[in-house]
C-alpha positions in Angstrom: 88.8 123.2 91.0 91.1 121.9 88.2 94.2 123.3 89.8 93.3 121.6 93.1 92.5 118.3 91.3 95.8 118.4 89.4 97.7 119.3 92.6 96.2 116.3 94.4 97.2 114.0 91.6 100.7 115.4 91.5 101.0 114.7 95.3 99.7 111.2 95.0 101.9 110.4 92.0 104.9 112.4 93.3 105.1 114.0 89.8 105.1 117.8 89.8 104.4 117.8 86.0 100.7 117.3 87.0 100.6 120.8 88.4 101.2 122.4 84.9 98.2 124.3 83.7 97.4 126.4 80.6 96.1 130.0 80.8 93.8 131.3 82.0 94.2 128.7 84.8 97.0 129.2 87.4 98.8 126.7 89.6 98.2 126.7 93.4 100.8 128.5 95.4 102.8 126.6 98.1 100.4 127.7 100.9 97.3 126.7 98.9 98.9 123.3 98.1 99.7 122.8 101.8 96.2 123.7 102.8 94.8 121.3 100.2 97.0 118.5 101.3 96.0 119.0 105.0 92.3 119.1 104.1 92.5 115.9 102.0 94.5 114.1 104.7 91.9 115.1 107.3 89.2 113.2 105.3 91.5 110.3 104.4 91.1 111.1 100.7 92.6 108.7 98.2 92.2 109.4 94.5 90.7 106.7 92.3 93.4 104.3 91.1 95.6 104.9 94.1 94.9 101.4 95.5 96.0 98.2 93.7 93.2 95.9 92.7 
């Protein structure tokens, strides 16, 4: 769950540093990242703070 959350934030912020994890966690591979992005796009997901208020 944490790798997916960090990957979603990295995509939203366009900052790959968000993907960095510490052991024992591992980063999502490119296929997992692609699948996550597709799934989030399908439900029009927007992380908190992504809209200006």
